[in-house]
N, C-alpha and C positions, 0 to 999 in steps of 0.2 A: 232459632231464637230461643234463648233460655226463658224459663218462667219469670225470673226477676226482671229481665229486659222487657218482656211483654207487658208485665204489670206496670213498670215505670213508664213505658210508652203510652199505655192506656191512661195513666194518671195525667200525663201531659195533654193528651187528646181531650180528656174530660174537662180539664181546667180551661183549655182553649175554647171548647164548645160553649162552656158556661160563660166565659168572658165575652164571646161573640153574641150570645143570646142577650146578655144584660146590656151590652153596647147597643144592640139594635132596639131593645125595649126602651132604653134611655133616649135614643136618637129619634125614634119615630112615634113613640107613645109616651111622651113626657107626663101627661096628665092621667095616664092609665093607672088606676089603683091609688091615686092620690087621696089622702084623707085630710080634710080640713075642718073636721068637727071638733067640738070642745072635748069630748071624751078622748079622742086620739091625742090631742095636744096635751092633755093631762098625763098621758103615758110617756110620750116621747120626750127625751131630754132636749132635743133640738126643737125650736119653734118653727123651723122652716118646713114648708109643705113639699114633700118629695114622693115620687111614685113608690108604691109598696108592692112591687111585682117581682122582686129578686128571687123569690121562692120558686117561680116558674122554671128557672134554669135547673134547680135541684131535681124537680120531677122529670123534666125532659131527659136529663142525663141518666136518671134512674131507669127510665123506660128504655133508653138506648142500651144500657147495660144488660137489661133483661132480654132485649131483642138480639143482641150479639150472642148471648148465651144460647138463645133458642136457635141461632143459625148454625151452631156447632152440632153436627149430627149426633155424636155420642153423648151430648149434654142435653138434648131435647127433653129427655125424661126428667131432668133436674128441674126444668121450668114448670113441669107438671107435678113436682113434689108438693105434698100437702102443706108443709111449712112455708115453702116459697110462695105458694098461692095465697096463704094467709098474709104474708108480708106485703105482697103486691096489692091485695084487696084492701087491707087496712090502711096502707100508705096512700093508696088512691083515694079512699074515703076521707082521710085526713087532709089531703091536698084539696079536694073538692070543697070540703067544709070550710077550709081556710080561705079559698077563693071566693066562696059565697059571703063569708064574713068580711073580707076586704071590700067587696062590692056593695053589700047591703047592710052590713053591721047587724048580723043575725042575733036573735034572742039568745041570751046566755043559757037558758034551759035547753033549747034545741042543740046548742053547741055541746053542752054537757052530755046529752043523750047520744049524740053522734060519737063522742069520745068513748062512751061506754060501749057503743056498738063496735067500735074499732077493737076494743079489748075482747069482746065476745067473739069476733071473727078470728082473732089470734088463738083464743081458747079452743074454738071449734076445729082449728087446724093443728092442734097439738103443741102450741107454744104457750107454756106457762111456767111459773116459778115452782121450785121444789124446796120449800122452807120447812115443811112439816110432813108427817105421815098421815095427816088428816086432809083428805082431798078438798073439802070445802074451804079450808084455810088457804090452800094454794090457789084456788080459783078466785077467792075474794082479794087476796093480795095481788094477784096478777092484774085484776081490774083496777085496784088502787094504784099500782105501779104505772100502768099505761095512762090512765086518766090524769094521775098526778104529774107524770113527766110531760105530758102534752101541755098541761097548764104551766108547769114550771119553765119549760123552754119558751113558751109564749110570754110569760111574765118577765123573763130575763131579757127579752128583746125590747129594751127601753133606751138603749144608747148605742151609738155607732160601733159596729164590729164585735160587740160583746157575744151575742148568741152564736154568730158564725165562728168566732175564734174558739169558744168553749166547745161547741159541737165538733169542730175539727179535731180538738184535743181528745175528745171522747172516742171518736172514730179511730184515731191513732192508737188509742188503748185497745180497741176491739181488734185492730189489725195486729197489734203486738201479741195479743193472746193467741191468735191464729198462727202467727209466725213461730212462736215458742212451742206451740203444740206439735209442730212438725208436719201438720196437715196443710201444706201449702199447695203442692201440685194438684191441680184439678179442683181446688176449693173455690167454688163459684160465689160463695158468700164473700170471700176475700175480694174477688173481682168487682162485685157490686159495691162493697164498702169503699174501695179505691175510687170507683167512679163517682160516688156521692162526695167523697173527700175532695176530689178534683173540682167538682161543681161548686163546692163551698169556697175553695181557693180562688176560682175564677170570679165568684161573686164578691169576695172580700176586697178585690181591687177597687170596686165601686162603692163599697160599704165602709171602707176605712175612713176614720175621721179626718177631715169633714166629708161626710158621705154624700153621694149623689142619688142613692137609691136605698130603699129598705127591703127586707125580705118579706115583710107583712105576715099576716096570719097564714097566708099561702105557704110560706116557707117554714114558719115556726111549728105549725100543726103537722106538716109533713115530717120535719125533722124529729118532732116529739114522738110520733108513733113509730118512725123508722128506728130511732135510737132505743125506744122501749122494747121493740120486738127483737132487734139484734142483740141487745144487752141481755135479754132473757136467755138467748141461745148461748152466749159466750161469757157473760159476767156472773150469771146466777147459777152456773153449773157446779160451783165449788160448794160441797156440803160436808157435814161433820163425819160422814161415814156411819152414822147411827140412825136409828129410826125414831128419834125422839119427837115429841109433839111439837117442839119448837127448837130451831137450830140458830146458832150465832154466825157460823162461818159464811153462809151464803150472802150475808149482808155486807161483809168486809170489802170485797172487790168493788161492787157497785158504789158503795159509800165513798171510796177513795177516788174513783174516776168521775163521779157525779158530785163531787164535793161542793163546787160553786153553785150550781142550781139548787142543790139541797139546802145549803145554808141560806141562800137568798129567799127561797120559797118559804122555808120554816120561819125565818125572821119576819117576813112580811105578813104571813098568815097569823102568827101569834100576836103581833102588835096590832093588827087590824081587828082581830077578835077581842082583844083587850079594850079597844076603843068602840066595840060594837059596830064595826064596819065590815062590809063584805070583802073577803079575800079575793074575789073574782073581779072586782072593779079596779080599773087602772088608777095609778097614782105615782107621784114622784117620791116614794118612800122606800125605795129599794136600796140594797147595799151599794149599787152603782151610784145612785144619787148622793148618798151620804159620804161616799169617798170624794165625790166632786165638791160637796159642801165643805169638806176638809181643806180644799184648795188644790186637789189633784186635777190635772187637765184630762180631757176625755181619753187620750191615748195612754196616759199614765194609769187611768182606771183599768183599761183593757190589759195593760202589761201586768198590773197587780193581780188581776184575777187569773190571767194565764199562768203567772208565776205560782199562784196557789195550787193550780192543777198540776203544774210541773213538779212541785214539791211532793205531791202525793203519788205521782207517776212511778218513781223507782220503788217505792214501798210496795205498791201493788204488783209490780213486775217480779220483785224478789219473792213475794208470796206465791205468785203463779209458778215460779221456777223451783219452789220449795227450798230456796236458799235460806229463807227465814222459815223455821219449822212451824207447822200449824199446831197450836194448842190453845187452851183457854186463856193462858196468861198473855200470849201474843194477841189473841183476838180482842181481849178487853183492853190491852195496851193501845191497840190501833183505834178502837172505839174511843178511848180516852184522848187520843191525838185528834180525832175528828171533833170531839166535844171541845177540846182546847182551841182549835181553829175557829169553831163556832163562837166561842166566848171572845176571842180576839176581835172578830168582826162585830160582835155586839158592842164592845168598847169603842171601836172606830165609828160604829153607827151612832152611838150616844154622843160621842164627841162632835161628829158631823152635825147631828141634830141641834146640839147646843149652839154651835157656830152659826147655823142657819137661822135659828130663832133670834140670836143676838143681832144678826145682820138685818133681819126683818124689822126688829125693834128699832134699830138705828135708822132704817129707811122711813119708818112711820114717824119718827121724831123730827125728820127734816120737813119744814113747812112747805106745802105745795103752793106755789105762786100762781094764782089764776089771774085773768084779766081784771077782775074786780079788785082783788087785793093789790095788784100791781098799780092800778090807777090811784088807789089810796096812798100808795107809797111813791107815786111818780116813777114807777119802774116801766120799762118798755119790754113787753113780752114778745119774743121772736120765735118763730118755728125753727127748731134745730133739726137738720136732716139726720135721720137715723140710718146707719149702715145696715143693710139686710144681710 
């Protein structure tokens, strides 16, 4: 069996296992992980209460991938590799923290400290960015990247299929980098990435609009730390070749692949700080919501954001293959492209906000007929069934 056939087969197996896990969770534990509190309803676009346990399938398939690697005699040393231990430990902590948050709605400070601990674990195991020749800058930026991405992926999980789809695209980017590096045979990080990708695909069957299940913090926190750690290994490896205090090139590839969560998180953070609100509190003020305010259906919002990622995908690949030469002109041009996309989404955001405010104003202008006012006008008020 060739390496390609083996990897494709494992992808199908991973997707099937994830599908089965989510099917069983949905069938036998419908209320498990369901969130019916006000804070959760303020975050989710859908008002329906659904189980938030889809992320369990990600972690189980992740563990299966590690177990299979460990069963291969010549690869057992890889499982004990320092960086692999870091990814396993940090991802497990992220999963457990998310599980606790789904069950008990943990304190935001505790959640933040656990995210920092995930970053510290990765640093202790030799996983860090290299954007400068000053060590403390690399350490601090690694912590910012891990904590920021865990929150960014979590914040993006506010509408059906958004986070799963975007995470799948990012993992495809990681796989692409490995494939073009030529280091395919025996690359067990590739095996692990394909397993997690398969788990997301199996989950998306149930999470596609209209969804039956959410990934919850269990899934978003696991994906956040998993994507943060693997992206440090494969996206943050491109440097300027000099030993300057600060480099531009390392930011290019991550910015292109993480374009959607970066734009969304930056937009929400800036606008909430301007309103003196906490960026860490849920709300319906994300890019996804404002695209919906414009009139896009849920699936159209997903396709729009996937399309944005796909648009950036070939640029990143051309840079990785050195088909587009690396220089400061190219670097600043691509940063300009990222800024341009950011501004386009700001315009869409503002237009959506105006339409939403206008709609709210029109709704407030419509007189509400109560039993008392109906009696004065001789109206008959009847209860109208509302479709759930």
